C-alpha positions as CSV (number, residue, x, y, z in Angstrom):
1,M,-61.9,5.7,81.5
2,I,-62.1,8.9,79.6
3,A,-65.1,10.4,78.0
4,L,-64.4,13.5,76.1
5,K,-66.9,15.8,74.0
6,P,-65.6,18.1,71.5
7,E,-65.8,21.9,72.5
8,T,-65.3,24.8,70.3
9,I,-61.5,25.5,69.7
10,Q,-60.4,29.0,68.7
11,T,-57.1,29.6,66.9
12,D,-55.9,32.8,65.3
13,R,-58.0,32.4,62.1
14,L,-60.1,29.4,62.7
15,A,-62.8,28.1,64.8
16,L,-63.0,24.4,65.2
17,L,-66.7,23.7,65.8
18,P,-68.1,20.5,67.1
19,L,-69.5,18.6,64.0
20,R,-73.2,18.5,63.6
21,V,-75.4,16.8,61.0
22,E,-76.3,20.3,59.9
23,H,-72.8,20.7,58.5
24,A,-73.3,17.9,55.9
25,D,-74.5,20.0,53.0
26,E,-71.8,22.6,53.2
27,M,-69.1,19.9,53.8
28,A,-70.3,17.9,50.8
29,T,-69.2,20.8,48.7
30,V,-65.9,21.4,50.7
31,L,-65.0,17.7,50.3
32,S,-66.2,17.3,46.7
33,D,-62.9,17.2,45.0
34,P,-61.9,13.6,44.0
35,G,-58.3,14.5,44.4
36,L,-58.8,14.5,48.3
37,H,-59.0,10.8,48.0
38,T,-55.7,10.3,46.3
39,F,-54.0,8.8,49.4
40,T,-57.1,7.4,51.2
41,G,-59.1,5.9,48.4
42,G,-62.8,6.1,47.7
43,T,-64.8,8.9,46.3
44,P,-66.5,12.2,47.5
45,D,-69.5,11.5,49.7
46,T,-72.8,13.0,48.9
47,A,-74.6,15.3,51.4
48,Q,-76.9,12.4,52.4
49,D,-73.8,10.1,52.9
50,L,-72.3,12.7,55.1
51,R,-75.5,13.2,57.1
52,T,-75.6,9.4,57.8
53,R,-71.9,9.4,58.8
54,Y,-72.3,12.6,60.9
55,E,-75.3,11.0,62.7
56,R,-73.2,8.1,63.6
57,W,-70.2,10.2,64.7
58,E,-72.5,12.5,66.8
59,A,-73.9,9.5,68.5
60,G,-70.4,8.6,69.6
61,S,-68.4,5.4,69.8
62,P,-70.2,2.3,70.7
63,R,-66.8,1.0,72.4
64,P,-66.6,1.7,76.2
65,G,-63.7,4.0,76.9
66,E,-63.4,5.4,73.5
67,S,-64.5,9.0,72.6
68,W,-65.0,10.2,69.0
69,C,-64.3,13.9,68.7
70,N,-65.0,15.5,65.4
71,W,-64.9,19.3,64.4
72,V,-65.5,21.1,61.2
73,I,-63.0,23.8,60.5
74,Q,-64.5,27.3,60.1
75,L,-62.4,30.1,58.5
76,R,-63.8,32.9,60.7
77,D,-63.2,35.8,58.5
78,A,-65.1,34.2,55.6
79,A,-67.6,32.4,57.9
80,C,-67.3,29.3,55.8
81,L,-66.4,25.7,56.4
82,V,-63.1,24.6,54.9
83,G,-62.4,21.1,56.3
84,Y,-62.4,19.0,59.4
85,V,-60.2,17.5,62.2
86,Q,-61.0,14.6,64.3
87,A,-59.5,12.7,67.3
88,T,-60.4,9.2,68.6
89,V,-59.4,9.1,72.2
90,T,-58.8,6.0,74.1
91,A,-57.5,5.2,77.7
92,D,-54.8,2.8,78.7
93,D,-52.7,2.3,81.9
94,R,-50.8,5.6,81.3
95,G,-53.9,7.6,80.7
96,A,-55.3,8.9,77.5
97,A,-54.1,8.8,73.9
98,A,-55.5,10.3,70.6
99,E,-55.3,9.4,67.1
100,I,-56.0,12.3,65.0
101,A,-56.6,13.2,61.4
102,W,-57.3,16.4,59.3
103,V,-58.7,17.2,55.9
104,V,-58.9,20.6,54.2
105,G,-60.8,21.2,51.1
106,T,-58.8,21.7,47.9
107,T,-59.9,25.3,47.5
108,W,-58.4,26.3,50.9
109,Q,-55.2,24.3,50.8
110,R,-51.7,25.7,50.9
111,R,-52.8,28.5,53.4
112,G,-51.6,26.9,56.6
113,I,-55.1,25.9,57.6
114,A,-54.5,22.2,58.2
115,T,-51.4,23.1,60.2
116,E,-53.3,25.7,62.4
117,A,-56.2,23.3,63.0
118,A,-53.9,20.4,63.9
119,Q,-52.1,22.6,66.3
120,G,-55.2,23.9,67.8
121,L,-56.5,20.4,68.3
122,I,-53.3,19.1,69.7
123,N,-53.3,22.1,72.3
124,W,-56.9,21.2,73.2
125,L,-55.9,17.4,73.7
126,G,-53.0,18.4,75.8
127,K,-55.5,20.2,78.2
128,H,-57.4,16.9,78.5
129,S,-54.5,14.7,79.8
130,M,-53.3,13.1,76.6
131,H,-49.9,11.4,76.9
132,T,-49.7,10.5,73.2
133,V,-51.1,11.9,69.9
134,I,-50.7,9.8,66.9
135,A,-51.6,10.1,63.2
136,H,-51.2,7.6,60.3
137,I,-50.1,9.3,57.1
138,H,-49.5,7.7,53.7
139,P,-45.7,7.7,52.8
140,D,-46.2,9.8,49.7
141,H,-48.4,12.5,51.2
142,T,-45.9,15.2,51.7
143,A,-48.4,17.9,52.5
144,S,-49.7,16.0,55.5
145,H,-46.0,15.1,56.4
146,A,-45.4,18.9,56.7
147,V,-48.5,19.4,58.8
148,A,-47.5,16.7,61.2
149,V,-44.0,18.1,61.6
150,A,-45.4,21.6,62.3
151,A,-47.9,20.1,64.8
152,G,-45.0,18.4,66.7
153,L,-45.4,14.8,65.5
154,A,-42.5,12.7,64.2
155,P,-42.6,9.7,62.0
156,T,-41.9,6.3,63.7
157,D,-40.8,3.0,62.1
158,Q,-44.2,1.6,62.6
159,W,-46.7,1.1,59.8
160,H,-50.5,0.6,59.8
161,D,-52.5,-0.3,56.6
162,G,-49.8,1.1,54.4
163,E,-49.4,4.2,56.3
164,I,-46.6,5.5,58.6
165,R,-47.4,6.2,62.2
166,W,-46.5,9.6,63.4
167,Q,-46.4,10.3,67.1
168,L,-46.1,13.1,69.7
169,T,-45.4,12.3,73.3
170,I,-46.9,14.9,75.6
171,S,-45.3,15.2,79.0
């Protein structure tokens, strides 16, 4: 069984900070563009909705052997939050595997932030004995495809809920 807790991850421009309920107000603004939901559905959450979700995420997964690791992405030079990354970590007979996701607010897109955050996250996971990292990405979400490729993931022929499974095997 693996029990991971998120730790601060530093990259060249970013600090991935363990998510806290206190981040909800700023993140509600960061995630307020309805366009962020083009491929995932839904609508932007209110700050109260995010506080409720973040409380649940901070409490951790109710499933034994599963860890929820969530970070907000802070652009260090500007000292502002710009998005989030997350990993759901599970154990199997080979060790640990992680399913990851990333979201960067519209204002900060096209600056390589999602790529840098995903690479930082994967590097951190690699230090915690992950054998596989996966992401599920909508087939039309070309920006996320580019992030996945830059982070070392490759598309598979497997689908899940209308999304393609991308995978990285770590030796």
